[in-house]
Each structure stands twice: as C-alpha cells, then as structure tokens.
N, C-alpha and C positions, 0 to 999 in steps of 0.2 A: 489649299484647304477646301474640302467639299462643303456644300451648304445644304441645310435643311430649313424649309419654310414650315413652321408649325402654326396651325390655326387654333382659334377658340381657346386662348390661353387663360381665360378666366376660370376654366375647369381645373380642379386640383389634379386630375389625371395628367394634365399637360406637363406638370413639373417633372414627372419621371422621365419624359422624353427630353425636355430641355436639359436637365441635369446629366443624364446618361450620355447624351450625344455630345454635349460640350466637353465632358470629361474624356471622351474618346477622340477629341480633336476636331469635331464637326462644328462649323460655324452655324449658329442658330439664329434664324430670323423669326421673331415672335409676332404674330398678328392677332388683332382683335378688332371688332367692329365698334364704331362710334356708339356711345350710349350704353354700352355694356359695363356695369360697375365692377370695380375691383378686379382688373385683370392680373391675376397672380404672377403670370409669367413676365410681366413688365418690370416687376421689382426684383426678380431673381438675378443674382450676380452672374448667372450662367447665360443670360440672354445676350446674344451678340449684337442684335439690332431689334428695335421695337417699331412696329408699323401699325398705325391706326387706319383701318379701312372705313370708307364712308358707309353710312347706314343704307343709303340707296346706291345701287350699282356696285356693291361690295365684291361681287363675283368678277366683274370686269376689272375692278381695281386689283384683285388678287392675280388675275391673269397678267395684267400689266407689270405687277411686281415681279412675277416669275420671269417674264420676258426681259425685264431690265437686268435681272441677275444673270440670266443666261447669256445675254449679249455682253455684259461687262466681264464675266468670268470665263466665257468660252465653254461653259459646261452648264447643263440644265440642272437646277436644284431639285432635290427630293422634296415633294410636297406631301406633308403628313397632316391630314385632317383629323382633328380630335372630336369635334361636335357632330352629332348625327345629321343636322340640317346641312352643314357644309359638305359632309360626305355624300349625302343624297344629291346635292347640286353638282358636285364634281363628278360623280358617277355618271350622271346624265350627259356631262360635257367632257367625257374622258378624251374623245377624239380631238377636240379643240385644244385642251390643255396639254396633250402629249407633245405638242410642238414646242412647249416652253418649260416643261418640268417632267420629272419621273413620278409615276403613280403606281402604287401597289394596293389597289382597292377593288372591291367587288363591282361587277357589272350591275346595271339596274335590275335585271331579272333575278340575279343572285340576292340582291338586297331585298327585293319583294318576297322571295321565297322564304328567307330566314326571318324577315320581320313578321310574317304571317304565322300565328300560332297554329292555325288550321293546317297550313301547308307543312309546317314542321312536324305536326302530329302524324299526318299522312305519310311523310317521308320516313319517320321513325317506324311506323307500322310496316311499311314496305321493306325496309332494310334490316328489320329485326332488332331495332333499338327500342328498349322498353319505354313506354309512355304511359301516362295515367289513363285510366278508363274514362271514356267520354260518354256524355248523356245528351240525347237529342229529343226535343219535343215532337210529338206526333203532329201531323198536319192539322192546323186549326185548334190545337190543344192550348188552353189558357195557361199562362205562367203559374198561376196558383195551383192548378191541378197537376201540372208538370212537376213542380217541386214537392208537392205532397206525396208523390210516389218515389222520390229519389232517396237513396241513403244519405243521411246528413251526419256531420257537415259535408258540404261540397264547395267547390270553388267556381266563381263566376267571373269571367274576364272578357274584355273585347279582344278581337283578333289581332289588333295592333294598337294598343292604347297610347303608345308614344306619339303616333301620328296625330293624335287629337290633343296633344299637350298635357297628358296625364303624367304626374310624377310616379315614381316607382311604387310608392305606397298606395296610390289610387288606381293602379292598373288591375286590381282584382279585389274581390270581396269574398271572405269566408262566410258562407251562409249557414247558420246553425239552426234556422227555422225556415219553414216554407215561405213565411212572410218576408224574411230577409232575402231569400233567394229570388222571389218574384220581383221585389223592389229593385234589386241590383240588375236583374235581367232587363227590366223595362228601362232603367236609367241608361245602361250601356247601349241598348238598342236605339233609344232616342238620340243618344249622342253620336253614334257611328252610322246609323241607318242600316245596320246588318245584325243578324242574330249573334249574340255573344256565345262564347264557348263555355260549356259547363263540364267540369271534370271532378273526378274523385279527389277528396282531401287526403294529402299525404302528411302524416304527423312527424316524420323523421327529420333528420338534419339536411341542411342545404350544401350542395357541392357545385363547383364550377370547373369546367375544363376549357381553358383559354388557348387559342391556337393562332399561329401565323401561317397562312397557307399561300401557295402559288400554283395556279392552274390545277387545282384539285389535289395537290400534294402538300401535306403538313410539313413545314420547315422547322417549326418549334412549337412546343406546348408546355403548359404549366397548369397544374390542378391545385385547387384549394378547397378547404372546408370552411364553411361559415361558422364563426364562434358566437358572435353577437351581431345584432342589427339595430338600426335606428331609423325611424321609430320602431319600438319593440313589437308593435302590432303587425309589422310586415314592411320594413323599409330596406334600404341597401345595407350591405355589410358595413359594420363599424369596426369589426375585428375579424380576421381570418388567418388561417395557417396553411402553408403550402403542404400538400400531401402527394404521395406517389400513387397514382391510380391508373394503371395500364388499361383497365376495363373502360374507363371514361374516355381515354385517348382513342381506344379502338372504336367506340361508338361515334365519337366526333369524326374520326377518319372516314367512316362510311358516308356520312352526310357531306363532308367536304369533297370526297371523290365523286359522289353521285351528281353534285351540282357543279363540279369543276371550279370550286370557289377559290377566289384570290382575295387576300387581305386578312385583317384581324377579325376574330369572332370569339365570343364566350358562350359556351354551351352550358346552360343552367340545369342542374339535376336536383331532385329531392328524393329522400328515402321514404319508402312505404313502411307499413307495420312489420314487414318481413326483413327490413334493413337493406333491401335492394334499391338501387337508384332508378328513377324514371326521369326521362328528359322532359323538362317543362317548356323551355323556349330557347331561342338563340338570340344573342345580341350581336349583330354583325357590324361591329365598330369598336372603338376604344371603350373598354368596359370600366365600371366603377372601381374595381379593385386593381386596375392596371398598375398602380404604384408598387404592387407586390413583385412585378417584373424587375424593378430596380432593387427593392429591399432584399430579394433573394439572389441578386446578381445573375439573373437568368440570361441576360444578353439579348432579350427580345427587342428592346427599343433600337439598338444598333443594327440588328439584323433587318428590322423593318425599313430603317433608313437605307441600308445597303441595297436591299432588293428594289426599293423605289428608285434610288439613284441609278442603279444599273439598268433599269427599264428605260430611263431617260437618256442614258449614255451607253448604249450597248457596245460601242466601239472602244470604250475604255473602262470596261467593267472592273469593279473592285472585287478582291477576294472576299468571300463570305466569312464573317467572323466565326471563330470557334465558339460553340455553345457550351456553357458550363454544365457540369454534371449536377444531378439533383442535390439540392441543398435545402434542408428543412428550415423554415423561417416563419415566425408569427409576426403579423403586422396589424396595427390599429390606426384609426384616425382619432387621435387623442380627444379633442373636444366632443366629437360625435359619440365616441365610446363612453365617455363619462356621462353624457346625456342619456345614453342607453342604460347605463348603470342605474341612474335615477328612475328611469322608466321601469326597469325590472323590480326596483325596490317598491314602487307603487303597486306593482302587481303581486307583491308578497313573495318575491324570489330573491332574497338577500344574498344567496350564494352567488348569483350571477352579478350582483352589484359588487361584491367583494372581488370577483374575478376581474371585472373591468378596472377596479382600482389597483389591484395587484399588477396587472399588465401595464398600466400607466406608469407605475413606479419601477418596473423591471427594465433595466437598460438593455437587456437582450431582445426585448420586443421592439421592433422597428416602427417608426411612425411613418405613415404614408404621405404626410405633408411636411411636418416639421423636421428640419435638419439644422443642427447648430452651425454648420458651415455656410448655410444659406437661410438665415432666419427671417428675412423680410416677408416672403410669401406667407409663412405661418402666422406672423403678426398681423398681416393684412386680413387673412382669413378669419382670425379670432375677432378682429374688430368688426368685420361684416356680420359675424354671428351675433355679437352683442347688439348691433343695430337692429337685427331682425327680432331679437328678444324684446327690445324696448318698444318697437313699433306695433 
C-alpha cells in the first residue's frame, strides 16, 4: 500500500484529499501542528494515522516523519501540502525533502510569480489573456487626486495580500468614492510597503479554472462558476457549480506553459459588463473550492498523489489514473451558504436567500464538507463555527 502524508488537516479542503485517497486504497498520514484548533482530518474515519507536529521545528519534524516512513516501507511517501505556509516552506527546501518523499509542487520562482497580482497581470497582457484595466498614479500624485480622476467604482488591492495575513474578504476594497479609494490605497501601502494595484471594477459573475500541472503541461483541469459567497460583501465561494469552459482552460494553459509550472493552481476570473472573463489572480496551492474535485468525481486528488509519489519513486512509477469525463455538479458548504443566505436577505435580495435554502434541502447538491458516511469532521466544523459566533 502506498502512503500519502497530508499536511494542515484543519482546513476543510484537506478532507477531499483524505477521503478520495483512502477510498482509492492509499494510506493517509494526517499531520497538524501543535496549537492549531479543530484539525478536521484527525476525526475523519479515513485518516490512517494522525501526527501532531511540534509548533517549533515542525518542518524538521515533517522531514523526520517522511524519512521514517520511507525507511520503514522501502518507498518514499507522497507529501501533499494543503496550507500555503507549508507549501512555501517545502518549495524552498524541495532539494532536501526529495530524499525522503515525492513532491509535485511549484518552485519558489513559480510561487512568487503566481502570488504576485502585478506579475500575473503582466503575464496575462504578454500572453493575450484578458485582464482588468489597471490604473497607476502619476509620479508624486496624491491618492486623493488620483482617485478623483478614475472611473468609479474601482478595486484596490495589495500585490500579495495573503503574505500579510489578510483573509480573502480583506484582500481588496471596492472603492465607490474617491475618499474610499484613497483610504484603501494608503492602508494597503502602509501595510505592505509597496504601491497597491488599482483595477477596473468588474460587475459580472466569478469563475475559476483549477489545474494540476507538471513541468508546464496541464494534466487535469476543472472549471467552476461561483453561485454565492460568504461574506456576501466579497468572501470565498459558499456555493459553486462545475462548468465546461474550454476558453478558461486555454488561458490557464498559456500561463502554465510560460512559467513551466508544476503543482496545483486555481486561476480566478470575473466577467465584465460585456460578459467576457478577465483574469484577476492565481492561487498557486490547494484552493478553497477544492472539495469540488471530489464532489464531481474528477479524480484530481488521486492524480496529484500519483504524480507526487512517482516523482519520489521513479524506478517504480505507478500508472496514472484515468480521469473521468466532464460531470456537472453543484456544491455548497452548508453552514457558510446558509449564512450567505442571511447576508443576502439583509441586503434585500431574498431570491438569493431562497436559492441557498433550496440548495441546502436538495439532495442532488453536494456538500463540500459534510458526508453521512464520515460525519465527525462536519460536526467538529459546526461546533467551531458556533464557538466563533459566541465569542
């Protein structure tokens, strides 16, 4: 039996990996750091082994774990990093970890390129991928004067908000007045020490093209349309539906090929007034709607494991799994989507509230977290949400 070491299992995205791989006969070793509350993967019935890494020296402990498994089994385990911080650390030490595990992750330069909104916008312009219009202040121009001449609303965001600990909902501001734009510009500049990006506001729907690539070649892809989000002011998807979008896949392929990218990534698009998509940013890691890969039976989790394992064991490579054909599927994160429904109701949009409730009651709509055959992670997640509401 081959082994997968899965990190950061407090994230709900990790459950899709744990469940899919275990069902495919892969032994899962689930890791979390000391002090991280409610590691969902620890209570999943599909977790083969659980390992608590020390708060200090966790990366060395992860190396030792992989070395122990490789020595005991005679095969290097596949190491699948879920969290962005773990991915960044492993990318920087890929050479050291290659001796004890298999990794299918981006190089540091690839991470830096896709994490930078400025670099992504420049790549898009170079490769013919549509991107939002960008606005730049003149040398010495005050923010108030700059925003006074821009078409409003516009979007203000740091080049890499995640690097500074900003949640998804706090990584941008929709400025509807010059005063709002100037305030956001100054706040992000003070936080990051660099000029924020200012782009045209796109009023259309949100789309994503998620890929698994190896050496600049896309091995699998999955596109989705955002149905609802929470917080409704601009948070992660609480409900999405898989869609067939060859145009988005072609755009993503250009950037993957140009950078020689290896690993998982989600290319985020939004539609303009003309209905055409523009590339907003790239998330070069396990993305928030990753459970759609399991709900739609895409096969991406097992393929990522296999590519990783083969890179660690080239002399005994496993055959790549067959990828399933396109299968339409809607998925929601039940608790978050119901909260989104309440948010839309407060905004005077009861139709969207009813949509969230209808999807919650529809057995054909998959839940990205809750599964009746593995209920403990869902119960733990709901308890953690209730604690947050009370605190």
